[in-house]
N, C-alpha and C positions, 0 to 999 in steps of 0.2 A: 826669610819670608815665609817659606813653606812650613817651618815650625809653627809660626803664628797662624797660618791658614789651618793646619790640622787641629790645633788647640781650639780654634772657633768651631770648625766643621763637626768635630766629635760631639758637640752639644746639639746639633741639628742634623742628625743622620737621615731623616726622612724628607729634608727640604733641599732644594737647590740653592747653593750659597752664592749670592751675588757679592763678589769681593771687590771693594773699591780700590782702584789703582789710578790716581790722577783723575783724568776725565772719563775713565771707563770703569764699568763693572765687569770683572773677569770671572770666568768659570774655569775650573780645572778638573782634571781626572775624569771620573764617571759623570760628574755634573756636566762637564763640558760636552761629553758625547750625548747625553740626554737633551740638553738645552740646544745643541746644534741641530739635532734632529727635529725637535719640536718647533724651533723658531726659524729653521731654514738658514742657519748661520754657517759660515765656513769654519770648519774645524781645523785648527792649526796646532802648533805644539810650541812649548817653551823649551829652551835648550835643545834646539833641533840637532846639534852635533852630538848630543849625549847618546850613549848606547840605548837608553830607555827614556826617550823624551817624554814630557808631560803634556797630554792632550789639553788644549785650551780653546776658548772662544770668548768673545767680548761684545759689549754693546755700549754706546755712549750713554753717559750717566743721565743726560737730559731726556733720553728716550726710553728710560727704564719702565715708566709706568705702562707704556704701550706694550712692551714685551711681557711684563708681569701679568697683564690682563690675558694675553694669549696663553700663557702657561697655566693660569687659573682655570681657563675654559677647557683645558685638556686634563684637569684634575690634579696638577702639581702644586706643591707648596714652595714658597720662595722665602729665604732668609736673606734679608738686606743688611750687609755688613759695610758700614761706612767708616771713613777716617774720622776719628774723634779728637784729633789735635791738629794743629797747623803744621803742614809739612815743613815750613820754613823754621819752625821752633823745635822740631823733633830732634832728639838725640838718638841716632840709630834708626831702627824700624819705626815707622809711623804707627801710633797706637790705632787699633781698629776694634770695632765691637758691633755686634748685631744690634740694630736700632728698632727693627720690627720683623715680625714673621708673618707673611701674608698667606693665609689659607683659605679654602673656599667658604668656610663658616665664620671667619673672623675678620672680614673686609670692613674697613670704615671709609675708604676713599671712593668719592663719587664716580671716579673713572671706571671702577670695576662693578659698580652697583646699578641694578635696575631701579629706576626711580620709585615706581609704585609697588614694588614687591619687597617683601621681607627677605632678609638674608640671615638664616638662623643656624645656630650651632645647637645640637641636641645631644645630651649625654644620656646614656641608657645604663641603669644599674639594676642588678637583681638582688633581693633580699629575701631568702627563703622562697615563697611562692608569689611575692609581690614584685612588680616591676615599677621602677621609678623612671620618669622621663622629665628632664630639665631642659628647657629651651631658652637660649639667650641670644638676643640680637645685639651684637657688640655695636652696631652702627646706630642703634636707637636706645639701648639700655633696657629694653623690654625683657623682662626675666620672669618666666612662668614655670611652675612645677605641678606634676600630677603623679598619681599612683594608679596602677591598673592591676587586676586580679589574675590575669592570664596572659600567655604569650600572644594569643590571637588578638586580645584587646590592645596589647602593646603595639602590635603590628599595625592594627587599624588606626591607632592614635598617631603613630609615627608616620604613617602614609598621609593623614590629615595634616600634620605639622608640615611635612614635606620640607625638611631641613636640607641645607646644602652640604653640611658635614655632620657626622655621627661619631661620638666618642664612646668607646666600649673598652672594658677591662681586658688586658692581655690574658688574664686568668680564664676568661670565658671564650677564648678563641675557638675552641672545639666544642662549645656547647651547642646541641642540636636545636634547642628551642630559641636560642639567640640567632642562630643562622635563619631560622624561619622569620624571625622579627626583622632581621636586616634585609631579607628578600623583598620586603615591602618597598624598599627604596634602592632599586638597582643602579640609579644613576648618582646616588650620593657618594661623597668621599667618605671613607671609613678610616678613622684613626684609632689605633690600638694603643692604649696608655697603660703604664705600670699600675698594677692593683692598688698601689698606695694612693693613687688619685681618688679612688672610690671608697676609701676607708670611712665609714660612717662616724666613728667617734672623732677622728680628726677633722672630718668634714664639718661636724657641728661646731667645733671649736674654730675652724677657719671662717665659717659663714658668720658666726658671732663677731669674730675679730673684724671682718670686713665691714659689717653693718654697724659695728660699735654697740652691740647689745649684750646682755648677759645670757639670753636664751632667744629662741625663735618663736616664743608664744605670741608675740605681737604680729608676727607675719602669718600665723595660723599653720606653722609647720610641725607643731608638737606631735611626735609619734610617727612622722613620716620618714622612717629610716631610709627606705629606698630612695625616696625623693630627695632627702638631704645628701645621700651619696652621690646622686647624679648632679644635683645643684653644685656641690663643692667641686666636683670634677670640672664642670663646665666653666666655673669661675676661675679656678686655678689655671685651666688651659688658656682662657682668654687673657689673663694676666701674663702668662708666658709668652704668648704670641705679640702682646702689645709692648713687652719689655717694660712694663710698669704696671702698678696697680690700676684696675679699671674702676676708678673712683667715681665714674659717672653712673655706675650701676648701684642705685641707692635703695632699691626695693625689690622684693621678690614676691610673686602672687601665686598662691596655690590655687588650683581649680579642680573641680570634679567633672568628669565627662558626663556624669548624670544630670548636671545642670543644663546641658545642651542637647539638642537633637543629635542622636548618635548616627554618624554616617561612616559606614565601613569603607575599606580601600576600594572595593569594586564599585560602590555607589558613587563614590567621588570621581572615578574614572569613567564609569558608564554614562553618567549624566552629564559629563563634560562640563563640570562646573568651572574648572580652571584652564583647561587645555582641550583642544580638539583631538579626538582619539586618532583620526586619520593622519593628521599632520604634526601633532604634538605641540602645536603653537597656540597662542592665546586667541588668535583669530577663530571665530566660530564657537567660542566658549560662552557661558552665561556671564562670567565676570566682565567680558568685553562689552556685553550689551548693557550692563548696569553701571559701568564705570564712567560717570560723568563728573568725576572729581576734578577739582581744579588745582589740587595740591598733591604731592607724592604722600604726604602724611594721611590724607583722606583715602587714597587709593589702598594703602596698606591696611587701614582700618576696615574699609569696605571688604576687602579680601578676608579679613579675620572674621567679620560678622558672617560672611557667606560660609566659612569653614565651620563656624560655631553658631548655628541658628539657636534661638532661645527656646526654652520650655515655660518660662515664667510668663503668664499671660499679662500681668500688670506691666512687666518691662517691655513686652512687645507692644502693649498699648501706648506706652510712653513714646517709643519710636514712631508708631504710626501717627500719633498726635502731631509730632514735629514735622513729619513728612507731609501730613495733611495740610498744616499751616503754611509750610513753604510752598507747596504746590498751589494753594489758593491765592498766593500773593506773587505773581509772576514778575511784577516790577521790583519788589523788594528782594526777591530771589536772584534776579539778574544783577541787582546792585551788589549783593553780598558776594555772589560768584565772581564778578569783576574784581572786587577787592581781594578775594582769596587768591585769584589767579596770579597776583603779584608777590605772594608770599614765598619766601625760601623754605627749605626743608629744615624746620626748626629742630626737629628731633635729632637729625644727623648732624646739623650744624653745632648743636649743644654738645654732642658727643665728641666731635673733633676738638672742640675748644677745651674740654676737661682733659682729653688725652694729649693735649699740646700738639695736635696735628693741624689745627685751623690755620688757614692762610689769611693774608690781608683781605682778599676778595671774600672769604667765608665771613670775616667780621663785617665787611661792608654789606653783604647780603643779609646778615642777621640784623644790623642796624636798620637797613631799609624795611625789613619785615616788621620789626617792633615798631617802627615809626607809623606804620599803617594801622596798628591795632586800636588806637583810641577812636578813630572814625568808624572802624568796623563794629566795635562794641557799642558805640552810640547808635549806629544804624540798627543793630539787632534789638537793642533794648527799646527803641521806638516802634519797631514794626512787628516784633514777634514776642508772644507771651507764653507759649507752651512750656512744659516742664523742662525739656532738654535745650530749649532755645532762648528762654526768657532772661531778663537781665540778672536775675538772682544767681544764675549758674555761669555767668560769664567771668572772665579772668581778669587779672591784674593788667593794666594797659602798658606796663613796662616802659613808659615814656622817658623815665630817667636813664635806663640803660640805652635806649635809642639815641638820646642825645650825647651820652658819653662816647658812644661809637662814632656817630656821624660828625660830631664836633672834632674828632681826631682824625679820622681816615679819609683820605682823598677820594673823589669820585672815580678817579682812574687808578685805583690801587693796584699794584702788581700782583702777579699770581704767587710769586715766591717772596718770602721774607728777605732773602739775601739780595734781591734786585734793587732795593731802596725804593725812595719816592712813595713812601706809604702815608706820611702824615701831611696834614694841612699846615699851611704857614701860620704861625702865631701859636701852634699847639705847644711847643717847647723852645724856650729862648735859646738854649745851647744849640739845639738843632737848627734853629734859624740862622745862627751865626755861621756855623760851618757850611750850611747850605748856600748862604749868601756868598761866602768866601769861594766855594766851588763854582757857583753859578757866574760870579763876576771875574773869573780868571781870564777870559778872553778880553773883557773890557779893560781890565788892569793892564794886560800886555799892550793893548792898542794905545792906552794913554801913556804907558812908559815909552813905547816906541816913538810916539810923537814928541814927548818931552826930550828924549835923547837926541833925536834929529835936530831939534831946535838948539840944544845945549852945545852939540858938537859941530853942527853945521854940515853933517854927513847926510845928504838926502837919501842915500841908498842904504842906510843902516836898517837892519831888521831884528826883531825879536822873536825867536822861535823856540821850538821844543822838539826833542826826540827822546826815545826811551833809554838811549845809551848814555847820552851827556846831560839830559835834563833840559833846563831852560838856559838859554844863551843869547848873547848879542852878536849878530854877524855883520862884518864890515868887509867890503871888497879890499883886496891887498893894495889896490892903488890908492886907498884912503887910510890905510893902517897907520901911517905916521901922524894922523890927526886925532887919534883916539886919546881920551884923557889919561892921566897917570894912574887914576884909580881903577881902570879896567885891568882885570887880571886875564892873561891869555889862558884859554882852556884847550883850543884845538887849532892847528894849522892845516889848511886845505890848499889845493892848487891855486884857487883864485880868491880864496877868502880867508879871514881870520875869525876866530870865534872867541868871545870874551864872557866874563862873569863879572858881576858887581855885587857888593854887599847887599844892596837893596833887592837885586834879583834873586840872590841866594836866599834871603829871608823869605821872600814871597814863595820861592820854590818849596822850601821846607813846610810852609803853611798849607800850600795847595796840595802838594803830594800827600800829605797827612790828612787833609780834609776828607777825601773820599773814603779812606778807610775809617776815620773817626765818624763820618756820618753814617756808614753802614752799621758800625758797632753801636752807635747810639740809637739808631732806629730799631735794631734788633732788641736792645734792652727795653726801649719804650714799648715796642710791640709785645714783648713777653709780659711786661707789667699790665698793659692793657688787657691781654688775653686772660691773665690770672685774675684780673678784676672782674672781668665778665663771667669767668668760671665760678666765682663765689656766688653768682646769681643763678646758677644752673638749674636749681629747683624751680625758680620762678619761670624760667624759660620753658622748662619741661611742662609745667602746668598750662602754659599758654598753648604749647604744641598740642597737648591733649584735647583741649578745648576746640582748637582749630580743626583738628582731624575729625572730631565728632560733628562739628557744624558742617564741614565739608562733605562728610559721608551722608548726613541727613539730607543736605540740599542736593546731592548727586542722586539720591533716591527719588527725591521730588522731581528733579529734572527728567529722570528716566520714566517716572509715571506720567508726567505731562507729555513728553515727546512720544511715548509709545502707547498711550491710551490705557494705562493700568488703572485699576480700581482698588479701593480699600477693602480688604477682606475682613470679614467677622471671624476673629480668632477666639475660641472658647474652650471650655473644658468638656464639651460634648465628644462623643465618639462618632461624629458624623462628618463627612466630607462631601460637600455639595458645590460643584463648580459649574456655573452656567456660561456657556459659550467661552470656554476656556481655549487659550492658544498656547503654542510653545514659543517662548520669547526669542529663541535663537532662529528657529526655523522660519518664523514669520518674516524675519529680517532679510532672508534670502529670496523672498518672493515680492512681486509687485504689490503696492498697496491694494488691499481688498481681495487678494487671491487666496489667502490663507482661509481654509474652512474651519471654523471654530466647532468644538464639541463639548458636550456637557456630560458631567460625571456625577453620580450620586452613590455614595458608599455609607452604610451604617451597620450596626450590629444586629438589627432586627430582621430586615428583609433583603437588603442588597449588600451582602458582606463579601462575596466572592463573585467577580464579574469574569466570566469566560468570554473572551473575545476572539472570534474567528474572522477569517477573511484571507484573501490572497497576499502573498509577498508583495512588497512595494505599495500596498494599499494605505498604510499609515498606522497599522497596529502599535508599532513600537513608538511611534510619535505620541499617540494617545497616552501610553504608559509613562513616557518620559515627561510629558508636559504636566501630568498630574503630580508626579514626584517633585518637579521643579517648582510647581505653583506652591506646594506645601512648604518647601525649603525657603522660598521667597517670603511667604507669609510669616513663618517663624523668625526670620532675620529682621522683621519690621518693615518689609517693603510692600509696596502695593503689587498687585498680581495682574497678569494678562487674562482677564475675564470680565464679562459684564456684571457678574456678581459671584461672590465666593463666601462660603461658610466652612471653616475648617476647625475641627477639634484638634488640640495639640497632640502631636505624635511624639513618642519617645525615641523610635528609631524608624529609618527609612532603609529598606533593602531592596536592591535591584539585581535581578537575575536577567540581565539584558545583553545580548550579544555574547560572543564567545572569542576569547583571545588565547592561543596557545601560549604556555610558559615553557618553551623548550629548554631554556637554561636551567630549570629545575626539573626537567624530565616529566613535565606535565602536559598531557594532551589536551585538546579542546574539550573533550568529554570529561576529563578528570577536573579541569578548571570549572566546568559547569556543575559537576556533582559537589565539589568543594563549596562553591558559592551557595548551592541549594542547601547543603548540610548546615552551613552557617545560618541561613534564614530559618530552617526548621528548628534548630537548637536554640535560637536566641530571640526570635520574634515574640512579642507579647501582644495582648489584646489592644494595646495602644499604639501599636506599630502600623506601618504602611508598607505593603509588600508589592513589588512589581516583578512579575515572572513572565518572560518572553521566550517562547519556542523551546521550552525545556524538552529534553529527550531527543533533539534532532541530531545529536552527536553519536548515536548508536543505532541499533537496528530498529525497525518499525515496531516490532513486538515489544522489545525492551523499552523503547522510547515512550510508547503509549502507556505501558504499565506503570512506569515511573511517573509520568505526568499525571496520570489518573490518581495514583496513590498520594502524590505531593498535593494535589488540589484538595482531596478529601482531608488530608492532614491539616491543611491550613484552615479549612472550614470548621474543623473540630478542635482546633489547637486549644489545649488547656481548658477544655469545656466551653469555651466561649468563641473561639475562632479569632481570625485577624482580618482586617480589611486588606483585600487582595484584588489586584487586576492581573488576569491570567491570559495572556495572549498565546494562541496556539494554532498550529496547522492540523492538529489531531481533532477533526470535527466530532469524533466519537465522544469527546468530553462534554459536549453539549447535553448528553444524557445525564450528567450528574445533577442537573436540576431537578430530576425526577426523584432522586433520593436524598439530596442535600437541600433543605428548605431555604437556605440563604444564599443559594447559588442562582445567578441569573445569567442568561445568555445575551450576548451583543455581537454584532458583526460590523465590518466596515463595508459600506454599501458600494456596490459595483453595478455599472449599467452595461448590459450586453447589447452590442449593435452588430450590424452585418459586417462591419470592418473590424470587429474585435471587441475589446472591453474598454470602458472608461472608469477610471477611479474617482469615485465621487467624494472620497475622503471623509465621509460622514458616518459617525458612529450611530448605528440603529439598533433597536431592541430585536431579540431573537438570533438564533444561530443560522449558520449556512453550512450546506454540504458540498460546496464547490471551492476548490483551490484556485481554479483558473491558472494553473501553473503553465499549461501549454500556451495560453494567450500571453502570459508575462514573458515567456521565452520569445514569442514572436516580437513583442515589443522591444526586447533587449537585442534583437538583430540576429538571432539564431537562424541559420539558413532554412528557407521554407521546406526544402527536402526533409530536413531533420524534424521541423515541426509537424509536418503531415505524418511522418512515420510515427512520431510520438503519440499522435492522436489515434492512429491505428492500434497501437499496442495498448493504449489506455482503454480502448473499448474492449479489447480481449480480457484484459486484467479485470475490468469491472464486472465482467459477466462470468468470470471463472471462479475456481475454487480459492483463488487468491483473495476474493471478496469475503471469505469466510470470517475474517477477524471482524470486519465491520458488521456482519450480521450477528456474530456472536455477541458483540458488545451491545448492539441495540436490542438484544432479546435476552440480556442477562438477568439472573437473579443475584443480587449482590448481598453478601452477609457482611455486615459492618459492626465493629465493636464500638461502643459510644464513647470510648476515651480516646478515639482518634487512630487507632491502628486498624489495619485492613488485613482480612484474611487473603491468602495468596490465591486461593481457588475462587476466582471472581466469575468466570464465564460458564454458562450452562447452555444446553441445546435451545434453539429458537423456540419461543412460545408462539402459539397460534396467533395471539392478539398482542404482540409486542408493540411498543410505542412506535408511531409513525415517524418517518424520516423527516427531519426539519426542511422546510422549503427555503428557497433564496430570498423570499420576502421576510423570513424572520419568524415565522409562526412556529412556536415550540411549546404551545400550550401553557407558557408562563404568563402569570398576571404581572408582567414587568412594566414599571412605569417608563415613560419616555426618558431617554438619557442621551440623545444625540441630536434632538431638534433645536 
């Protein structure tokens, strides 16, 4: 047995082998030690009396899915090895083979999958200076590939994809750039494959063979060598884990990141698009606020739209038109959403059917979903006319497939094929016959017993069954002399005799075989039905894509209606004007009407860089985040939380917001801050939107102010035209930039001072401020009064001492600036007699700044 075990195990060295033995899956050797620790199982041993006993542990086969899910959550892979022949017919050791390998990125079973989230496998390939990323969802068959020009772009895209498992070549294990790319996904499972998986020439041949084409021109992959290498690796690995060809993957879609709003890894994280920074959970994220989807398919598509906001104005407009129409018809919208809520996950159901993993309940769920399509398509064709919702884009109603399934499968279909009881009466004559025989066994025995009592006159005669002797007639010993001659004695007991007759023996043979014949026949019929449905996989997928899009658009309409969002004007200008904007997540944490909206105006002529000052906790970061989030929502086709919004399409959004240490890579808070800043300065364009929050706070005051000043000037002058920027800072000296940089404007978060302290008004007002209110914030935070009072004393001394030299130097400087964006290092000169006056708390800074917070 162990020889067989090792022959199988050597093919799956990186997986825990579940080795089927009877009603259990057993694990041996190191696998047993690992599994027992991960699953809290008792570690025992085989051949305990042997000098070197084999460690082992086991689980009941019917509980395997639960244990596999726990192992996957801990990053393990599981190879499931089943008995592939009937033990009763086996000659020697029962044949066993691995029937599936479950890994974090190749899951197809609903038990392990989050309904509304994609589960992705991404392969990373290098070809000279080009990086190829191919992402495959085995559970839905979505397959996409792209190429990037640098390791940083590859890291950003990998972070945006957020796969559960990443495939990389063993040959690149020590490649420094690859390590930096993989660092973007610290929680993903990394699988190292032989370099043969990534051979571009073999990959081209393999992909053509899989898709049945002579070349890949029809898919648009011509010349994408790195992308082809990655795609072939992903497909080959998926086939290996499924132990069959992944025939449900019928297309591959190349894409360019340039077609979408570019969001780097720090922006996805800092803006909390998919998870809350503090908790790591979906609660408190933008996707949670927007996800009113009624189906898992819609939720996954909504997530993809949020990851990939559009840049094409006409495509954005098509989505907006659909959202607008659905929002304007609440009755029709509710009817559609009610219909959608009863739909199964057609994408994943289709995949399991083609992979021969579908259960009877899967088919039943598919049949019921397809049966609802005709009414849904009719409803939509009657009420909605926009480009993405109208009748001409709706799909095949698949009523023939619905009938084929529902006419066959019972409403109480079992979970497992082997349980039996799958098909309706009348579906198959042979099945009806064996079912009748099995179902009428008790009735036959009752009729036989009554007939034999009457025939023999033995009123105490009984007809019974047990597993040892089968069916028999039992007669008390006192009546044994009265039994007919054709009764054949089978067993003698103390008080009774047991007999068999030809009639009872014939019945026994029929009944005992009926159960097995029924199970075998049902399995054959189910396989045939599943294969028939699989031939229509392309039709099912088309319907799934239509449903997902409808669901996503209606979810955005529902979010707009429930949350008071308005349709933004998205155009090709370089202007961003948001009137009474709100943060969609933060407002949900407050009582209705408590959120203070703020207005923002950015353009390339007058208000390009907004310097925003104010105390901590006042709301500077929220203003930055809500502006970025509003732009993202607008470009994904959503309505936005504002009374009015006009937004020119952005190519990139950068956020230098907050600071997180990356100690695992030896990076301090300040290093992370500078790397994010460098990324902005090196990659921003005039069409980008930049959010900078409290840059320079991770180092000394002099260094921090110098860096913040230089960065703000650089963004103002970037490539001769500058970039739209919101620059929140605690360095009030930066308000002086408005004197030398014509497109810099100053704003502050208003604060009201009272006898009891300060009140945050949360309102963005024009002009700078020279007060941090740090001590007042400390008092609000609960710092002991003694410490607060002492801090006030020290502040008074500092503000009147030579330590104020920096502030005075900045405000009296003569700055020599080069017009191409670089800044000379000697910025500060002795104070001039008539230097600029210090800004007041009311915001007067001699700027002719328009209102932006009222």
